[in-house]
MOPAC internal coordinates of N, CA, C and O (Angstrom, degrees):
PM7 1SCF
backbone

  N    0.0000 0     0.00 0     0.00 0    0    0    0
  C    1.4499 1     0.00 0     0.00 0    1    0    0
  C    1.5284 1   109.08 1     0.00 0    2    1    0
  O    1.2310 1   120.77 1   -47.58 1    3    2    1
  N    1.3003 1   116.13 1   132.42 1    3    2    1
  C    1.4672 1   121.53 1   178.43 1    5    3    2
  C    1.5202 1   109.47 1   -85.13 1    6    5    3
  O    1.2310 1   120.20 1   -30.00 1    7    6    5
  N    1.3065 1   117.22 1   150.00 1    7    6    5
  C    1.4672 1   122.21 1  -176.77 1    9    7    6
  C    1.5169 1   113.44 1   -63.44 1   10    9    7
  O    1.2310 1   120.27 1   149.01 1   11   10    9
  N    1.3367 1   117.08 1   -30.99 1   11   10    9
  C    1.4648 1   120.83 1   179.30 1   13   11   10
  C    1.5250 1   107.90 1  -120.85 1   14   13   11
  O    1.2310 1   120.51 1   -56.36 1   15   14   13
  N    1.3315 1   116.62 1   123.64 1   15   14   13
  C    1.4687 1   121.61 1  -178.15 1   17   15   14
  C    1.5232 1   110.66 1   -74.90 1   18   17   15
  O    1.2310 1   119.79 1   -36.91 1   19   18   17
  N    1.3361 1   118.00 1   143.09 1   19   18   17
  C    1.4675 1   121.40 1   176.69 1   21   19   18
  C    1.5275 1   110.05 1   -80.65 1   22   21   19
  O    1.2310 1   121.39 1  -114.14 1   23   22   21
  N    1.3066 1   114.95 1    65.86 1   23   22   21
  C    1.4643 1   120.69 1  -173.68 1   25   23   22
  C    1.5248 1   108.87 1  -152.52 1   26   25   23
  O    1.2310 1   120.86 1   -39.14 1   27   26   25
  N    1.3425 1   115.96 1   140.86 1   27   26   25
  C    1.4638 1   120.32 1   175.18 1   29   27   26
  C    1.5203 1   107.47 1   -91.67 1   30   29   27
  O    1.2310 1   120.66 1   -53.25 1   31   30   29
  N    1.3080 1   116.34 1   126.75 1   31   30   29
  C    1.4575 1   120.35 1   179.63 1   33   31   30
  C    1.5120 1   111.47 1   -87.60 1   34   33   31
  O    1.2310 1   120.25 1   120.90 1   35   34   33
  N    1.3179 1   117.13 1   -59.10 1   35   34   33
  C    1.4559 1   121.96 1  -175.44 1   37   35   34
  C    1.5183 1   110.40 1  -147.58 1   38   37   35
  O    1.2310 1   121.20 1   -35.82 1   39   38   37
  N    1.3270 1   115.31 1   144.18 1   39   38   37
  C    1.4572 1   122.69 1   173.17 1   41   39   38
  C    1.5259 1   106.86 1  -111.03 1   42   41   39
  O    1.2310 1   120.41 1   -49.84 1   43   42   41
  N    1.3268 1   116.83 1   130.16 1   43   42   41
  C    1.4613 1   121.79 1   177.70 1   45   43   42
  C    1.5252 1   109.11 1   -97.13 1   46   45   43
  O    1.2310 1   120.62 1   -47.57 1   47   46   45
  N    1.3330 1   116.41 1   132.43 1   47   46   45
  C    1.4601 1   122.22 1   178.75 1   49   47   46
  C    1.5312 1   107.90 1  -115.27 1   50   49   47
  O    1.2310 1   120.23 1   -58.13 1   51   50   49
  N    1.3334 1   117.17 1   121.87 1   51   50   49
  C    1.4618 1   119.61 1   178.20 1   53   51   50
  C    1.5270 1   111.43 1   -73.15 1   54   53   51
  O    1.2310 1   120.53 1   -51.32 1   55   54   53
  N    1.3261 1   116.59 1   128.68 1   55   54   53
  C    1.4695 1   122.01 1  -179.48 1   57   55   54
  C    1.5226 1   109.15 1  -134.91 1   58   57   55
  O    1.2310 1   120.63 1   -29.24 1   59   58   57
  N    1.3408 1   116.40 1   150.76 1   59   58   57
  C    1.4727 1   121.00 1  -179.65 1   61   59   58
  C    1.5214 1   111.85 1   -75.32 1   62   61   59
  O    1.2310 1   120.74 1   128.76 1   63   62   61
  N    1.3384 1   116.20 1   -51.24 1   63   62   61
  C    1.4603 1   122.11 1  -174.73 1   65   63   62
  C    1.5268 1   108.00 1  -120.23 1   66   65   63
  O    1.2310 1   120.65 1   -66.59 1   67   66   65
  N    1.3090 1   116.36 1   113.41 1   67   66   65
  C    1.4683 1   120.92 1  -172.30 1   69   67   66
  C    1.5325 1   112.26 1   -63.31 1   70   69   67
  O    1.2310 1   119.70 1   141.22 1   71   70   69
  N    1.3176 1   118.18 1   -38.78 1   71   70   69
  C    1.4649 1   119.94 1  -179.14 1   73   71   70
  C    1.5210 1   111.70 1   -71.09 1   74   73   71
  O    1.2310 1   119.91 1   136.98 1   75   74   73
  N    1.3266 1   117.77 1   -43.02 1   75   74   73
  C    1.4642 1   120.31 1   177.49 1   77   75   74
  C    1.5231 1   111.10 1   -63.96 1   78   77   75
  O    1.2310 1   120.58 1   137.80 1   79   78   77
  N    1.3272 1   116.50 1   -42.20 1   79   78   77
  C    1.4676 1   120.53 1   179.21 1   81   79   78
  C    1.5276 1   110.46 1   -64.67 1   82   81   79
  O    1.2310 1   120.52 1   136.68 1   83   82   81
  N    1.3300 1   116.61 1   -43.32 1   83   82   81
  C    1.4753 1   120.50 1   177.29 1   85   83   82
  C    1.5166 1   110.36 1   -55.24 1   86   85   83
  O    1.2310 1   120.48 1   130.50 1   87   86   85
  N    1.3224 1   116.68 1   -49.50 1   87   86   85
  C    1.4597 1   120.64 1  -178.00 1   89   87   86
  C    1.5249 1   111.43 1   -63.42 1   90   89   87
  O    1.2310 1   120.14 1   138.14 1   91   90   89
  N    1.3326 1   117.34 1   -41.86 1   91   90   89
  C    1.4640 1   121.66 1  -178.36 1   93   91   90
  C    1.5233 1   110.87 1   -64.42 1   94   93   91
  O    1.2310 1   120.38 1   130.67 1   95   94   93
  N    1.3373 1   116.87 1   -49.33 1   95   94   93
  C    1.4619 1   120.49 1  -178.84 1   97   95   94
  C    1.5233 1   111.64 1   -67.60 1   98   97   95
  O    1.2310 1   119.82 1   139.29 1   99   98   97
  N    1.3195 1   117.95 1   -40.71 1   99   98   97
  C    1.4702 1   120.03 1   179.24 1  101   99   98
  C    1.5221 1   110.87 1   -62.86 1  102  101   99
  O    1.2310 1   120.24 1   138.46 1  103  102  101
  N    1.3337 1   117.14 1   -41.54 1  103  102  101
  C    1.4634 1   119.82 1   177.70 1  105  103  102
  C    1.5219 1   110.38 1   -64.89 1  106  105  103
  O    1.2310 1   120.25 1   136.69 1  107  106  105
  N    1.3243 1   117.12 1   -43.31 1  107  106  105
  C    1.4593 1   120.59 1  -179.86 1  109  107  106
  C    1.5272 1   111.08 1   -60.94 1  110  109  107
  O    1.2310 1   120.10 1   139.27 1  111  110  109
  N    1.3279 1   117.42 1   -40.73 1  111  110  109
  C    1.4510 1   121.79 1  -175.73 1  113  111  110
  C    1.5259 1   113.35 1   -89.55 1  114  113  111
  O    1.2310 1   120.28 1   173.69 1  115  114  113
  N    1.3322 1   117.07 1    -6.31 1  115  114  113
  C    1.4602 1   119.90 1   179.54 1  117  115  114
  C    1.5181 1   113.32 1    69.05 1  118  117  115
  O    1.2310 1   120.98 1  -145.80 1  119  118  117
  N    1.3231 1   115.73 1    34.20 1  119  118  117
  C    1.4724 1   120.34 1   177.68 1  121  119  118
  C    1.5218 1   108.75 1  -118.17 1  122  121  119
  O    1.2310 1   120.15 1   -28.69 1  123  122  121
  N    1.3239 1   117.32 1   151.31 1  123  122  121
  C    1.4683 1   119.27 1  -178.94 1  125  123  122
  C    1.5261 1   112.03 1   -68.41 1  126  125  123
  O    1.2310 1   121.12 1   -39.72 1  127  126  125
  N    1.3183 1   115.46 1   140.28 1  127  126  125
  C    1.4678 1   121.42 1   175.23 1  129  127  126
  C    1.5168 1   107.86 1   -87.02 1  130  129  127
  O    1.2310 1   120.80 1   -56.57 1  131  130  129
  N    1.3115 1   116.08 1   123.43 1  131  130  129
  C    1.4619 1   120.55 1   179.40 1  133  131  130
  C    1.5248 1   109.44 1  -107.90 1  134  133  131
  O    1.2310 1   120.57 1   -17.13 1  135  134  133
  N    1.3094 1   116.51 1   162.87 1  135  134  133
  C    1.4661 1   121.79 1  -178.98 1  137  135  134
  C    1.5239 1   112.47 1   -86.45 1  138  137  135
  O    1.2310 1   120.01 1  -153.77 1  139  138  137
  N    1.3156 1   117.58 1    26.23 1  139  138  137
  C    1.4615 1   121.81 1  -175.71 1  141  139  138
  C    1.5327 1   111.90 1   -92.69 1  142  141  139
  O    1.2310 1   120.81 1  -117.07 1  143  142  141
  N    1.3200 1   116.06 1    62.93 1  143  142  141
  C    1.4618 1   120.57 1   175.38 1  145  143  142
  C    1.5277 1   106.61 1   -86.96 1  146  145  143
  O    1.2310 1   121.37 1   -56.85 1  147  146  145
  N    1.3205 1   114.98 1   123.15 1  147  146  145
  C    1.4603 1   120.91 1  -175.68 1  149  147  146
  C    1.5207 1   111.05 1   -94.38 1  150  149  147
  O    1.2310 1   120.69 1   -43.68 1  151  150  149
  N    1.3201 1   116.28 1   136.32 1  151  150  149
  C    1.4611 1   123.35 1   175.58 1  153  151  150
  C    1.5278 1   113.07 1    52.92 1  154  153  151
  O    1.2310 1   120.59 1  -153.96 1  155  154  153
  N    1.3219 1   116.47 1    26.04 1  155  154  153
  C    1.4670 1   124.00 1   178.63 1  157  155  154
  C    1.5257 1   114.40 1    65.22 1  158  157  155
  O    1.2310 1   119.49 1  -170.39 1  159  158  157
  N    1.3593 1   118.58 1     9.61 1  159  158  157
  C    1.4666 1   118.13 1  -179.22 1  161  159  158
  C    1.5298 1   114.86 1  -148.24 1  162  161  159
  O    1.2310 1   118.97 1  -179.25 1  163  162  161
  N    1.3247 1   119.58 1     0.75 1  163  162  161
  C    1.4657 1   122.29 1  -177.97 1  165  163  162
  C    1.5171 1   111.72 1  -122.39 1  166  165  163
  O    1.2310 1   120.88 1   -41.99 1  167  166  165
  N    1.3240 1   115.92 1   138.01 1  167  166  165
  C    1.4638 1   120.18 1   171.93 1  169  167  166
  C    1.5212 1   107.55 1  -134.99 1  170  169  167
  O    1.2310 1   120.64 1   -56.99 1  171  170  169
  N    1.3291 1   116.39 1   123.01 1  171  170  169
  C    1.4529 1   122.57 1   179.81 1  173  171  170
  C    1.5269 1   108.03 1   -95.64 1  174  173  171
  O    1.2310 1   121.34 1   -63.96 1  175  174  173
  N    1.3368 1   115.04 1   116.04 1  175  174  173
  C    1.4666 1   119.79 1  -179.99 1  177  175  174
  C    1.5175 1   110.21 1   -78.81 1  178  177  175
  O    1.2310 1   120.16 1   -39.85 1  179  178  177
  N    1.3386 1   117.31 1   140.15 1  179  178  177
  C    1.4669 1   119.51 1   175.95 1  181  179  178
  C    1.5257 1   109.14 1   -73.47 1  182  181  179
  O    1.2310 1   120.50 1   -66.77 1  183  182  181
  N    1.3238 1   116.65 1   113.23 1  183  182  181
  C    1.4589 1   122.26 1  -174.25 1  185  183  182
  C    1.5193 1   110.72 1  -129.10 1  186  185  183
  O    1.2310 1   120.75 1   -22.92 1  187  186  185
  N    1.3176 1   116.16 1   157.08 1  187  186  185
  C    1.4556 1   122.34 1   165.74 1  189  187  186
  C    1.5149 1   106.17 1   -92.43 1  190  189  187
  O    1.2310 1   119.38 1   -42.54 1  191  190  189
  N    1.3080 1   118.79 1   137.46 1  191  190  189
  C    1.4676 1   120.72 1  -179.57 1  193  191  190
  C    1.5155 1   111.25 1    82.32 1  194  193  191
  O    1.2310 1   120.85 1    37.25 1  195  194  193
  N    1.3315 1   115.99 1  -142.75 1  195  194  193
  C    1.4662 1   120.72 1  -178.19 1  197  195  194
  C    1.5204 1   110.79 1   -59.31 1  198  197  195
  O    1.2310 1   120.76 1   -32.95 1  199  198  197
  N    1.3172 1   116.15 1   147.05 1  199  198  197
  C    1.4492 1   120.96 1  -179.74 1  201  199  198
  C    1.5189 1   112.29 1   -80.63 1  202  201  199
  O    1.2310 1   121.17 1   -20.12 1  203  202  201
  N    1.3303 1   115.37 1   159.88 1  203  202  201
  C    1.4556 1   121.84 1   177.51 1  205  203  202
  C    1.5198 1   107.52 1  -132.82 1  206  205  203
  O    1.2310 1   120.97 1   -58.14 1  207  206  205
  N    1.3353 1   115.76 1   121.86 1  207  206  205
  C    1.4524 1   121.63 1  -177.90 1  209  207  206
  C    1.5153 1   108.62 1  -120.04 1  210  209  207
  O    1.2310 1   120.77 1   -54.63 1  211  210  209
  N    1.3212 1   116.13 1   125.37 1  211  210  209
  C    1.4580 1   121.94 1   173.34 1  213  211  210
  C    1.5237 1   106.71 1   -87.45 1  214  213  211
  O    1.2310 1   120.65 1   -44.86 1  215  214  213
  N    1.3299 1   116.37 1   135.14 1  215  214  213
  C    1.4597 1   119.84 1  -174.72 1  217  215  214
  C    1.5240 1   109.92 1  -138.32 1  218  217  215
  O    1.2310 1   120.68 1   -67.57 1  219  218  217
  N    1.3384 1   116.30 1   112.43 1  219  218  217
  C    1.4614 1   119.93 1  -179.86 1  221  219  218
  C    1.5262 1   112.01 1   -84.50 1  222  221  219
  O    1.2310 1   119.69 1   166.93 1  223  222  221
  N    1.3155 1   118.19 1   -13.07 1  223  222  221
  C    1.4653 1   120.50 1   179.19 1  225  223  222
  C    1.5281 1   111.50 1   -74.93 1  226  225  223
  O    1.2310 1   119.85 1   151.74 1  227  226  225
  N    1.3267 1   117.90 1   -28.26 1  227  226  225
  C    1.4647 1   120.58 1  -177.99 1  229  227  226
  C    1.5242 1   112.54 1   -93.13 1  230  229  227
  O    1.2310 1   120.21 1   179.70 1  231  230  229
  N    1.3399 1   117.20 1    -0.30 1  231  230  229
  C    1.4693 1   119.61 1  -177.06 1  233  231  230
  C    1.5264 1   111.98 1   -69.62 1  234  233  231
  O    1.2310 1   121.68 1   -44.98 1  235  234  233
  N    1.3024 1   114.39 1   135.02 1  235  234  233
  C    1.4620 1   123.94 1   165.41 1  237  235  234
  C    1.5208 1   104.88 1  -158.96 1  238  237  235
  O    1.2310 1   119.29 1   -22.52 1  239  238  237
  N    1.3198 1   118.96 1   157.48 1  239  238  237
  C    1.4669 1   119.28 1   178.40 1  241  239  238
  C    1.5292 1   112.52 1   -55.84 1  242  241  239
  O    1.2310 1   120.03 1   152.32 1  243  242  241
  N    1.3160 1   117.54 1   -27.68 1  243  242  241
  C    1.4663 1   120.92 1   179.28 1  245  243  242
  C    1.5224 1   112.62 1   -80.29 1  246  245  243
  O    1.2310 1   120.06 1   163.71 1  247  246  245
  N    1.3359 1   117.49 1   -16.29 1  247  246  245
  C    1.4617 1   120.78 1  -175.72 1  249  247  246
  C    1.5280 1   113.36 1   -88.64 1  250  249  247
  O    1.2310 1   119.63 1   162.83 1  251  250  249
  N    1.3356 1   118.32 1   -17.17 1  251  250  249
  C    1.4652 1   119.30 1  -176.22 1  253  251  250
  C    1.5288 1   110.38 1   -65.03 1  254  253  251
  O    1.2310 1   121.22 1   -29.68 1  255  254  253
  N    1.3290 1   115.28 1   150.32 1  255  254  253
  C    1.4602 1   121.67 1  -179.85 1  257  255  254
  C    1.5237 1   109.41 1   -70.32 1  258  257  255
  O    1.2310 1   120.08 1   -56.09 1  259  258  257
  N    1.2947 1   117.46 1   123.91 1  259  258  257
  C    1.4663 1   122.39 1   176.81 1  261  259  258
  C    1.5245 1   110.93 1   -89.84 1  262  261  259
  O    1.2310 1   121.36 1   155.20 1  263  262  261
  N    1.3286 1   115.01 1   -24.80 1  263  262  261
  C    1.4701 1   122.58 1   174.41 1  265  263  262
  C    1.5344 1   106.29 1  -131.89 1  266  265  263
  O    1.2310 1   119.82 1   -24.44 1  267  266  265
  N    1.3163 1   117.95 1   155.56 1  267  266  265
  C    1.4715 1   118.65 1  -177.44 1  269  267  266
  C    1.5286 1   112.02 1   -60.06 1  270  269  267
  O    1.2310 1   120.79 1   -51.02 1  271  270  269
  N    1.3212 1   116.10 1   128.98 1  271  270  269
  C    1.4532 1   121.96 1   175.46 1  273  271  270
  C    1.5306 1   110.38 1   -89.20 1  274  273  271
  O    1.2310 1   121.01 1   163.96 1  275  274  273
  N    1.3201 1   115.67 1   -16.04 1  275  274  273
  C    1.4601 1   122.14 1   179.23 1  277  275  274
  C    1.5161 1   107.26 1  -164.16 1  278  277  275
  O    1.2310 1   120.20 1    -5.25 1  279  278  277
  N    1.3321 1   117.22 1   174.75 1  279  278  277
  C    1.4624 1   119.61 1   174.27 1  281  279  278
  C    1.5243 1   110.50 1  -132.51 1  282  281  279
  O    1.2310 1   121.51 1   -27.19 1  283  282  281
  N    1.3203 1   114.72 1   152.81 1  283  282  281
  C    1.4577 1   122.34 1   171.16 1  285  283  282
  C    1.5231 1   107.20 1   -89.99 1  286  285  283
  O    1.2310 1   120.58 1   -35.24 1  287  286  285
  N    1.3202 1   116.49 1   144.76 1  287  286  285
  C    1.4628 1   121.40 1   178.46 1  289  287  286
  C    1.5191 1   111.53 1   -88.38 1  290  289  287
  O    1.2310 1   120.93 1   -28.56 1  291  290  289
  N    1.3338 1   115.83 1   151.44 1  291  290  289
  C    1.4534 1   122.70 1   170.98 1  293  291  290
  C    1.5167 1   108.35 1  -147.51 1  294  293  291
  O    1.2310 1   120.63 1   -26.30 1  295  294  293
  N    1.3117 1   116.41 1   153.70 1  295  294  293
  C    1.4640 1   120.34 1   174.38 1  297  295  294
  C    1.5272 1   110.28 1   -98.13 1  298  297  295
  O    1.2310 1   120.13 1   173.55 1  299  298  297
  N    1.3505 1   117.35 1    -6.45 1  299  298  297
  C    1.4612 1   121.70 1  -179.56 1  301  299  298
  C    1.5274 1   108.95 1  -141.63 1  302  301  299
  O    1.2310 1   120.79 1   -86.89 1  303  302  301
  N    1.3343 1   116.09 1    93.11 1  303  302  301
  C    1.4563 1   121.21 1  -174.08 1  305  303  302
  C    1.5237 1   112.17 1   -62.89 1  306  305  303
  O    1.2310 1   119.94 1   143.44 1  307  306  305
  N    1.3222 1   117.73 1   -36.56 1  307  306  305
  C    1.4682 1   120.32 1  -179.71 1  309  307  306
  C    1.5280 1   110.98 1   -67.33 1  310  309  307
  O    1.2310 1   120.24 1   137.52 1  311  310  309
  N    1.3278 1   117.14 1   -42.48 1  311  310  309
  C    1.4662 1   120.67 1   178.35 1  313  311  310
  C    1.5303 1   110.46 1   -65.22 1  314  313  311
  O    1.2310 1   120.34 1   140.19 1  315  314  313
  N    1.3375 1   116.95 1   -39.81 1  315  314  313
  C    1.4598 1   120.78 1   178.75 1  317  315  314
  C    1.5306 1   110.51 1   -64.95 1  318  317  315
  O    1.2310 1   120.65 1   139.57 1  319  318  317
  N    1.3279 1   116.36 1   -40.43 1  319  318  317
  C    1.4631 1   120.94 1   179.17 1  321  319  318
  C    1.5289 1   110.10 1   -63.63 1  322  321  319
  O    1.2310 1   120.41 1   134.27 1  323  322  321
  N    1.3101 1   116.82 1   -45.73 1  323  322  321
  C    1.4689 1   121.18 1   179.27 1  325  323  322
  C    1.5295 1   110.87 1   -63.28 1  326  325  323
  O    1.2310 1   120.58 1   138.97 1  327  326  325
  N    1.3417 1   116.49 1   -41.03 1  327  326  325
  C    1.4612 1   121.94 1   178.53 1  329  327  326
  C    1.5339 1   110.70 1   -59.76 1  330  329  327
  O    1.2310 1   120.52 1   132.74 1  331  330  329
  N    1.3307 1   116.60 1   -47.26 1  331  330  329
  C    1.4608 1   120.04 1  -179.28 1  333  331  330
  C    1.5276 1   110.97 1   -68.94 1  334  333  331
  O    1.2310 1   120.26 1   144.41 1  335  334  333
  N    1.3161 1   117.12 1   -35.59 1  335  334  333
  C    1.4671 1   121.27 1   176.47 1  337  335  334
  C    1.5262 1   110.21 1   -62.52 1  338  337  335
  O    1.2310 1   120.68 1   135.36 1  339  338  337
  N    1.3399 1   116.30 1   -44.64 1  339  338  337
  C    1.4698 1   121.44 1   178.42 1  341  339  338
  C    1.5256 1   111.76 1   -63.15 1  342  341  339
  O    1.2310 1   120.06 1   152.95 1  343  342  341
  N    1.3238 1   117.49 1   -27.05 1  343  342  341
  C    1.4668 1   121.70 1   178.41 1  345  343  342
  C    1.5230 1   111.43 1   -81.22 1  346  345  343
  O    1.2310 1   120.61 1   175.45 1  347  346  345
  N    1.3314 1   116.44 1    -4.55 1  347  346  345
  C    1.4556 1   119.94 1   177.68 1  349  347  346
  C    1.5119 1   114.35 1    83.87 1  350  349  347
  O    1.2310 1   120.34 1  -165.37 1  351  350  349
  N    1.3273 1   116.96 1    14.63 1  351  350  349
  C    1.4640 1   119.47 1   179.93 1  353  351  350
  C    1.5271 1   110.41 1   -72.05 1  354  353  351
  O    1.2310 1   121.07 1   -37.46 1  355  354  353
  N    1.3160 1   115.56 1   142.54 1  355  354  353
  C    1.4617 1   120.55 1   171.13 1  357  355  354
  C    1.5243 1   105.91 1   -73.82 1  358  357  355
  O    1.2310 1   120.10 1   -55.12 1  359  358  357
  N    1.3373 1   117.41 1   124.88 1  359  358  357
  C    1.4560 1   119.28 1  -175.58 1  361  359  358
  C    1.5137 1   112.63 1  -146.37 1  362  361  359
  O    1.2310 1   121.58 1   -17.90 1  363  362  361
  N    1.3282 1   114.59 1   162.10 1  363  362  361
  C    1.4575 1   121.46 1   176.85 1  365  363  362
  C    1.5244 1   108.49 1   -90.65 1  366  365  363
  O    1.2310 1   120.85 1    -9.62 1  367  366  365
  N    1.3143 1   115.98 1   170.38 1  367  366  365
  C    1.4560 1   120.08 1   171.91 1  369  367  366
  C    1.5266 1   108.89 1   -70.18 1  370  369  367
  O    1.2310 1   120.89 1   -18.94 1  371  370  369
  N    1.3278 1   115.90 1   161.06 1  371  370  369
  C    1.4544 1   121.04 1   174.48 1  373  371  370
  C    1.5316 1   107.88 1   -71.12 1  374  373  371
  O    1.2310 1   120.52 1   -48.78 1  375  374  373
  N    1.3119 1   116.61 1   131.22 1  375  374  373
  C    1.4589 1   122.46 1   179.71 1  377  375  374
  C    1.5239 1   110.01 1  -108.28 1  378  377  375
  O    1.2310 1   121.06 1   -47.16 1  379  378  377
  N    1.3337 1   115.57 1   132.84 1  379  378  377
  C    1.4719 1   122.47 1   176.95 1  381  379  378
  C    1.5250 1   113.18 1    55.27 1  382  381  379
  O    1.2310 1   120.26 1  -154.57 1  383  382  381
  N    1.3345 1   117.11 1    25.43 1  383  382  381
  C    1.4694 1   121.63 1  -176.37 1  385  383  382
  C    1.5207 1   112.58 1    54.07 1  386  385  383
  O    1.2310 1   120.44 1  -152.58 1  387  386  385
  N    1.3412 1   116.77 1    27.42 1  387  386  385
  C    1.4594 1   120.10 1  -174.97 1  389  387  386
  C    1.5261 1   115.67 1  -130.75 1  390  389  387
  O    1.2310 1   119.27 1   151.08 1  391  390  389
  N    1.3465 1   118.99 1   -28.92 1  391  390  389
  C    1.4568 1   118.11 1  -173.43 1  393  391  390
  C    1.5290 1   111.28 1  -157.44 1  394  393  391
  O    1.2310 1   121.84 1   -17.99 1  395  394  393
  N    1.3322 1   114.08 1   162.01 1  395  394  393
  C    1.4663 1   121.96 1   169.88 1  397  395  394
  C    1.5186 1   108.56 1  -154.37 1  398  397  395
  O    1.2310 1   121.04 1   -21.81 1  399  398  397
  N    1.3179 1   115.61 1   158.19 1  399  398  397
  C    1.4618 1   122.35 1   176.27 1  401  399  398
  C    1.5241 1   109.48 1  -104.76 1  402  401  399
  O    1.2310 1   121.20 1   -24.90 1  403  402  401
  N    1.3231 1   115.31 1   155.10 1  403  402  401
  C    1.4664 1   121.00 1   175.80 1  405  403  402
  C    1.5100 1   108.44 1  -149.40 1  406  405  403
  O    1.2310 1   121.35 1   -16.35 1  407  406  405
  N    1.3368 1   115.03 1   163.65 1  407  406  405
  C    1.4649 1   120.87 1   175.38 1  409  407  406
  C    1.5244 1   109.33 1  -107.51 1  410  409  407
  O    1.2310 1   121.09 1   -42.71 1  411  410  409
  N    1.3244 1   115.53 1   137.29 1  411  410  409
  C    1.4594 1   119.01 1   172.21 1  413  411  410
  C    1.5305 1   107.48 1   -80.20 1  414  413  411
  O    1.2310 1   119.04 1    -5.28 1  415  414  413
  N    1.3237 1   119.44 1   174.72 1  415  414  413
  C    1.4662 1   120.90 1  -177.51 1  417  415  414
  C    1.5260 1   114.33 1   -60.53 1  418  417  415
  O    1.2310 1   119.93 1   160.59 1  419  418  417
  N    1.3368 1   117.74 1   -19.41 1  419  418  417
  C    1.4604 1   121.03 1   179.35 1  421  419  418
  C    1.5205 1   112.80 1   -93.51 1  422  421  419
  O    1.2310 1   120.16 1  -179.64 1  423  422  421
  N    1.3403 1   117.30 1     0.36 1  423  422  421
  C    1.4499 1   121.07 1   177.59 1  425  423  422
  C    1.5170 1   115.29 1    95.66 1  426  425  423
  O    1.2310 1   119.75 1   179.19 1  427  426  425
  N    1.3451 1   118.08 1    -0.81 1  427  426  425
  C    1.4526 1   120.63 1   177.31 1  429  427  426
  C    1.5216 1   109.95 1   -66.05 1  430  429  427
  O    1.2310 1   120.44 1   -47.20 1  431  430  429
  N    1.3342 1   116.77 1   132.80 1  431  430  429
  C    1.4559 1   121.37 1   176.22 1  433  431  430
  C    1.5278 1   107.71 1   -90.64 1  434  433  431
  O    1.2310 1   121.17 1   -59.17 1  435  434  433
  N    1.3192 1   115.37 1   120.83 1  435  434  433
  C    1.4611 1   122.46 1  -179.62 1  437  435  434
  C    1.5223 1   108.93 1  -125.67 1  438  437  435
  O    1.2310 1   120.22 1    -7.25 1  439  438  437
  N    1.3125 1   117.19 1   172.75 1  439  438  437
  C    1.4582 1   122.18 1  -176.64 1  441  439  438
  C    1.5235 1   110.30 1  -131.54 1  442  441  439
  O    1.2310 1   121.32 1   -31.96 1  443  442  441
  N    1.3284 1   115.08 1   148.04 1  443  442  441
  C    1.4575 1   121.60 1   168.23 1  445  443  442
  C    1.5185 1   105.85 1  -120.26 1  446  445  443
  O    1.2310 1   120.73 1   -48.15 1  447  446  445
  N    1.3243 1   116.21 1   131.85 1  447  446  445
  C    1.4553 1   122.39 1  -173.67 1  449  447  446
  C    1.5247 1   109.90 1  -130.18 1  450  449  447
  O    1.2310 1   121.06 1   -45.83 1  451  450  449
  N    1.3229 1   115.58 1   134.17 1  451  450  449
  C    1.4709 1   119.84 1   177.06 1  453  451  450
  C    1.5198 1   108.39 1   -77.27 1  454  453  451
  O    1.2310 1   121.39 1   -49.82 1  455  454  453
  N    1.3132 1   114.95 1   130.18 1  455  454  453
  C    1.4684 1   119.82 1   179.11 1  457  455  454
  C    1.5221 1   108.49 1  -103.72 1  458  457  455
  O    1.2310 1   120.32 1   -31.08 1  459  458  457
  N    1.3176 1   117.00 1   148.92 1  459  458  457
  C    1.4704 1   119.35 1   176.87 1  461  459  458
  C    1.5219 1   110.83 1   -59.20 1  462  461  459
  O    1.2310 1   120.54 1   -36.57 1  463  462  461
  N    1.3109 1   116.57 1   143.43 1  463  462  461
  C    1.4720 1   121.80 1  -177.49 1  465  463  462
  C    1.5230 1   112.17 1   -55.50 1  466  465  463
  O    1.2310 1   119.70 1   148.41 1  467  466  465
  N    1.3076 1   118.18 1   -31.59 1  467  466  465
  C    1.4704 1   120.88 1  -176.36 1  469  467  466
  C    1.5254 1   113.16 1   -71.42 1  470  469  467
  O    1.2310 1   119.19 1   164.89 1  471  470  469
  N    1.3505 1   119.15 1   -15.11 1  471  470  469
  C    1.4711 1   120.90 1  -178.19 1  473  471  470
  C    1.5171 1   112.73 1  -101.49 1  474  473  471
  O    1.2310 1   119.24 1  -176.97 1  475  474  473
  N    1.3098 1   119.05 1     3.03 1  475  474  473
  C    1.4701 1   119.87 1  -179.09 1  477  475  474
  C    1.5055 1   111.22 1   -77.43 1  478  477  475
  O    1.2310 1   120.10 1   180.00 1  479  478  477

């Protein structure tokens, strides 16, 4: 066994307002928003795979992601792009029919990427 596992456990996203961020991300991901805010600054999103934690304690304008630190998966990049556009997110065009970047309400730059059907 190696001392460090080749696995991502959790990604922390800096957010200004933990409740607003919780609601925004839960709506985007289609998961229920629960009142389980930990220590008044953490919200753990229910995810498949690596975890995603919203954290208002680490937020500062310098802490926001300027480039995507990770991407969300989709099986339909065009539908995901339209969905994010309808939500009013600032976003790029779809590139190579595979991915696009967007900003969350706190200014973090994130990515949505189409995954091959065989890996879903």
